[in-house]
N, C-alpha and C positions, 0 to 999 in steps of 0.2 A: 504494499499499499504506500503510495506516494505521500510523504508528509508535508510537502510544500510545493508551491508553483513559483518557479524562477521567472524573473524579468531581466532582460539583458539589454545593455546599452547599444547604441548604433556601433560604436567601435568593437564591442565584443561580437556582435553579430557579424560585422564585415570580416573579422578575423576568422570566424567559424566558416563563413562562406568561402574565403580564400582557400581554406584547407579542403572544403568540400570540393571545389573546382579541380583539385589535384586527384580526386578519386573518381569523377564521373565525366562523361563526354560533355563537351561545350554545348550550352543550351539546355541541358537537362534540368537543372535547378529552376530555371525560369519557367520551363513547361510544366514541371511539378506544381509550382506556385499558381500558374495560370489555370491549370485543370482544377485545383482546389477552388480558385476564385470562381471559375465558371460553374462549378458544382453548387456552390453556395447561392450564386445569383439565379441559377435554375430553380433551386428550392424556394427561393424568395418569390420568384414569378409564379410558380405553382401555388404557393401559399396565398399570395395576394390577389391572383387573377384566375386561378383555377386551371392554368395551363402554361405551356412553354412556347410551342410553335405558334407563330403569328404574333407574338408579343414583341414589344420594342425596348430596346436597351440603347442608351447613349453612353459613350466612353468620353470622359474628360482626360485628355492625354498630354501629360507633360513630357519633358525629355528625360532621358535615362531609363534605368530598368523598371521603374514603377509604371512608366508609360508602356513599356514593353510587356509587362505582366498583363496590363489591361488589354492591349491589342491582341495578344495571344488568346486571352480569355474570350475576347469577342469573336475571334475565329472559331473557336469551338462552340460557342453559342450559335453562331451562323449555321454550323452543321446540324444544330437541333431545331433549325427553322425560326430562329429569332432574327428579327430585322435589327441590325446593328449599325449605328452611326457613330463615327469617331470624330469629335472635335479636337483638332490639334493645336495646342496652345503655342507650340513652338515647332512649326512644320519642318524647319531645317534640321532639327535635332531629334525628330521622332525616331523611336527604335525602328531600324530598317527592316530587320527580319520579322519582327512583329507586325509592321505595317503591310509588309508583302503578304504574310499569312492571312491577314484580315481581308485584304483586297482579293486574294486568290479564292476566298470563299464567298464572295459577293458582299462584303461589308462596304459601306460607302463613307466617304469623307465629306463632312459638312461644316458649315460656320455657325450653325445655331443648334441648340439642344433639342428643339422640337417638342414633342408630346410623349416622352417615353414612360414605360411602366416602371422602370428601375434606371438608375444612373450608376456608373461605375467611376469612382474617384481614383484616377491613376495620375494625379497632377504631380505630386512629389512623393518621395519615399524617405527612408531614414537619413538621407543626406540633406534633406530640406530643412531650412530654418527660417523662422520669421513668418509673418502672415502671408496670406494669399495675395499675389500681385493683382493689379487692378482688373485685368481682363478675366482672370479666373475668379476673382471675387464677385464680379458682375454676373458671370454665369451662374455661380453657385447661388447667389442671392435671389436669382429668378426661378429657381427650381421648386417644383411642387412635388416631384416624384421622390420616393425614398432613394437614399444613397447607400451604396455598399462601397466601403472604402478599401483600397488594396493596401494592406499592411498597416496603415494608420491614416487617420483623417488628416488631409493636407492642411497646413497652416497651424498645426499643433506640434510643439517641440517633442521629438521622439524620446528624449532622455529626461525632461523635466515636466512635460505635460503642460508647459506654459503656453498661454494663448495671448498674443499681443495685438491682435487685429483680427481681420476676417479670416475665418476658418470653416472647414467642413464640419458639419454635425451629421454624423452617419447613423443610419438605422442598424447597420451591420458593419463590422470591421473584420476582414479576413487577415489574420496574422500569419505571416510566412516563416516557417521554421522556428520561431521563438516568440514568446510574448516580450514586449518591450515596455519600459517604464510608463510610457504614454497610456497603455492599456489599463493601468491601474490609477494613474494620477490624473487622468483626463477622461475617466470612464463616461461621463454624460455626452461627450462628443464621439465616443467610440460606438455607443450603442451595444448591441450583443456582439460578443467577441468569438469568433471561430478560428481555431488553429489548424493550419495545414502543414504537416510535417514535410520537410523537404530533404532530410538527412543530415542536418547540422549536428556536429559535436560540440556541445557547449561546456563552458567551465561551470564550477560551482557559482551560483548567483550571489551578487552582492545586494540584490533586492529580491525579497520573496514574500509570499503570502502562505500562511499555514492553511492547509486544507481542512475542511470541516471535519471530515472523519478522523483526521489525525488529532484534532483537538479533543473530539469526544472520547477518542481511546485513551488520551492522557488526563482526561478531567478527573479529579480526585473523587473517589467514592469509597465508602467504608468497606474494609475487608473484614474476614470473619473474626479477627482478633482485635479489631479496632474499637476504641471507645471515644468519648466526646473530646478527650484531651489529645489522644494520638492523631487525631485527624487535623489538628492544628487549631489553635485558639487565636481568633482575630481581635486586635484591640482597635477601637474607633474613638478618635478625639475630633469630633466635628460638632457643628451647630452652636448656637448661641441663643440668648434671649430674643435677639432680633431675628435670627434665622434658625428656628427649631426644626424647620423642614428638612434642612440639609442633614441633620442628625438622623432623622427618620429614614431618609432615602439611603444614606450611606450605610447605616447599620442594617437596614432591611435588605440591601443588596448582599452584604456580607453573610448575612443569615441564609439567604436563598442560594448563594453560590456554593455553600459547603454545609454539611450536616454536622460539624462539630460544635464548637462554642463561640460566641461573640461576647466580648466585654466592651461596654461603653463607658467613657469618661467625659463628662461635660455638663453644660447647663441644660441640655435638652433631655436629661435623664427621664423625667416624667413622661414627656411625649414619646420617647422611644419605647418605654414600657407599655404605654397605651397601645402602640402599634405592634410591638414584638415583645410579648411577655416572657419569652424565653431568654432574652438578653440579660446578662449580669450588668446592672447599671449602677454607676456611682457619679458623684459630682467632680471628683478629682482624680487626675492621672495616677497620683501616688497611691490611690486606694484601689486601683483597677485590678490588681493581681497579675499573675503570669500570663503572658501572650507570646505568640510566635511571629507576630507582625504588628505594625501600627499603620493606621491611616490617619493623617492629620491635615487639617486646613479647610475642609468644605464648610462654609458659613461660620467658621470659628473665630472670626475677627483679626484685627491687626494691631491690637493695643499692646501694652507692655506685658500683660499676663499671657496674652496669646503668644507673643514671641518667647516668653519664658517656657511655656509648654513645648513649643516646637523645638527649642534648643535642648530641652531635657530629653525629648524623644529622639533626637538626632545624635545624642551623645551615647545612646545605648548601642549595643551590638546586634540589634534586631533589624530585619528588613523594614523599611519605612516607605510609604507612599505619601507624597506631598502633593496637594491639590489646592487650587482656589486661593483662599487667603494666605495659606502657607507659602505659596509661590511669590505672593506679594511680599512677604516678609523675607524670603530668601533673596529676592531681587535687591532688597536694601542691605542685605548682609549675607553675601555668597559664602563667607567663611563658615557658616554654620554647617554646610553640607559638603564643601569642596575637599575637606580633609577626611571625609568618611571612608571606611573600608567595608562596612556592612552594605548589603544591597539597598539601593535607593532608587525609586522610581518617581520621576517629575512628570506631571501630566498637564502641560500647558496648552492653552489654545493660542492662536496667532498673537493676540494682544499680550498675553502673559509671557510668551516667548520673547517678544520685543522687550518687555520689562527685564526680563532675565539677562538678555544678551546685549542690550542697548542698541539694537537694530531690528528692522523688520525681517521676517522669514525670507522674503525675496522669491524669485521665480524658481530657484532650485531648492525645494523643500527638502529632498533627500540629503543633499549636502549640508544644508543648515541643521537638521536634526542630528546628523552624524557628528558634525563639528561641536555642537553643544555637549553631546554625550561624551566625546573624547576629551574635551577641555575640562569638563567638571567631573569626569570619571564616574558617571551615573547612567542609569537608564532613563531615556527621554521618550515619552509618548506624546507626540504633537498631534493634536486633535484636528479633525476635518472629515469631510466625506471620505477621503483617502487618508486614514489615520496611519501615522508612520511611527515606528518604534525602533530606536537605536540604542545599542549598548556598546561600550568600548571594545573594539576589536572584532566585532561580529557583523553580519549582514544586517542591513536595515530590513525590517519586516513592515508589511504594509497590510492594512485592512480596508478594502473598498466596500463601503457599507451598502451599496446598491441603492441608495436614497439618502435623504437628509432628514428622515423622521426623527432622529435623535438630537436634532438641533433645537433643543427646547430647554428651558430653565430647569435645572435640577438634574438633568441627564448626566452630567459629569460626576455628580455626587454618587449616582448609581454605579458608574464605571469605576470609580475609585474603590468602592466597596467591593466590587468583584475582584479587582487586582489584589487587594489586601488579602482577601480570603484565599486566593491562589497562592500567594506568597506564604501565608501561614501554613498552607498544606505542604510546603517545602519545594514548590516548583520554582524553576529559574525565572529571574525577573523579567527578561525580554519575552520569554514564552508566556509568562503570567500576563503581561501587558497585552500582547497580541492576541492571546486566547480570550482575554476579557473583552477586548474590543470586538472580537468576532461575535461573541455571545450577546454583547450589548446591542450591536447593530442588528442582529437577528431578532432579539426581543422587540426592538423598535419597529422593525418591518412587520412582525407578527401583530404588534399592537395597532398599527396603521391599518391593517386589513382584517381586523378582528371581526368586523361585521360583514365580511365578504365583499367589501367595496374595493374599488381600485386603490384606495389609499386616502386616509383622512388625518388631519393634523392630531397630534397626540401630546400628552403632557408626561411629565417624569413618573408619576404614579402608575398610569397604565403600562408604561415601559417595564417598571419594576414587577408588575403583576405577571408580565409575559416572559420574565427572565427564566423561571423554571421551565415553562414549556420550550424555550429556546435551548436550554441545556439537555432537555430530554431528546430534542431533535438531534443535536450534536452527538449524544450517546448512541442514539438509534443508527445514525449514519456509520458509526464505527462498528456496530455490532447488528448488522442487518439480519432479518430472519432467514434461516436456512431454507 
C-alpha cells in the first residue's frame, strides 16, 4: 500500500524525462502522454455529451512539447470521429511532427475557437512561467466549453502554484508521468487530476501528501493491553473568559481524536466540563497532572499570565502544539521556542506566519514553510486550502482540502486539538500535523454535505461533530472488507 503521493518539480521531471529518453525510442514518451490525454478527453466527451464521434474539440496549441502533446492527442481523437480544430498561438514554433499527424488525419487549423464541446489546453507546459500572454488570455476568457489541461493549467506556476495574472481554470488536468506541485498548490485551477504514466523513474519526493488509507492504518486505536493512560494523555491550555469556545473546541477535538484521556487547564473549565464531562479539568496548569503532550494558545490571551503559561509549557520536555494567541506571543519572543529540543508544532495561518517571520509568505509557500521550520528547528503547519507541513530535514507534506469548508472561526482550534492528541499517542510531529489536517478537512467536507446538498457553509461545531465519522472513514479505507 502506497503511503504517500509525491509531487515533483519541473527540474526533477525534466531530469527523469532525460533518463527516459535514453531507454525508449524518440517520440514514444510524447505519444504515451498524448494517448492518455486523448483517452481522458474521449471520456469527458462521452460523459458530457453522450458520445464521441461527431463531437468537436478545439486545441489551444503553444510552442514546445505541450503543444505537441495536444496535437498528437488531436490526431488520435480524429481517428475516433471527433472534429478537431487547432488554434496555433505561435505557428512558426508549433511541434512539427504533432502538426503533421493532426493534418494527416483530417484535423484543421483555425484562427478561432469556434463552439467546441471540449477544449484542450496545450499552451504551455512545465517550462512555462508567468500569466497567459494577451492572445492566449483573450481566447481563454471567451471560452464557455470545459477545458482539459495538458499536464498543468497554463498560466499557473508549475512549482509554486502561483497565479500572477490570466490563467486557465481547467475542469480536468491530465498529469504526464508525475504529479507536480501545481496539482496540490493550485487545485481549484486544475479541477480533477488524472495521472498518465509514461515510464518516468522518479526520486524520493521533496513534497508529498499522505494517502488516506495510510493515515487510517496508523491512526492510534487501543490495543488489547491498553488503558486510558497508555494511549496518551493530552493536555489542553486554551480558552479564556473572553473566548471559552476555543477551550471547548480544542478539548473536544482532543477527546474525539483519541480514546485515552484529556486534561484541561484554564479559565474555561466549567464550559469544557459542560460539553465534555469525561475531561479532567482544572483552573491551573500546575494542577493538571501528567500528560504526554500540550496544546497551548487557542483563545488563551496574550497578557503576562498567558506568556507565563506558554513559557512554562515550552520549558518542559513534552511535545507542544502552539496555536493562535500562543503564536502571537512567540512572535514577540521567539527565544521561548527556538532553543527547544522537544517536539514543537507551530500552526500559523498566513497572517501569523508574517508576524513570526517578519515577512509575508510570498508566492513560494513550500519554500517559506521549509525555511521557517529549518530556522526555528520546529515543525510548522501553514494553514490554507493546501495546508503545508514542514519539519527540519524532511520532505514538506501537503494536504489539499478539496474545498474551503474549514475556513471558519474556531476550525483552527479543532485542528490543534487533533494534532495534540496524535502527539500524545506517540506519533511523529510532521505525521501528526499532516494526518490531523487530512482528518480535519475530511470532517469539514462531511459537515458541508451532511444534508446531501452540494455543500453548505459550516461552523466549527458541526466540523467537530463530523470528526469521528471522518476518522472512521480513514480507518475503513485502511481496512476494507474482504
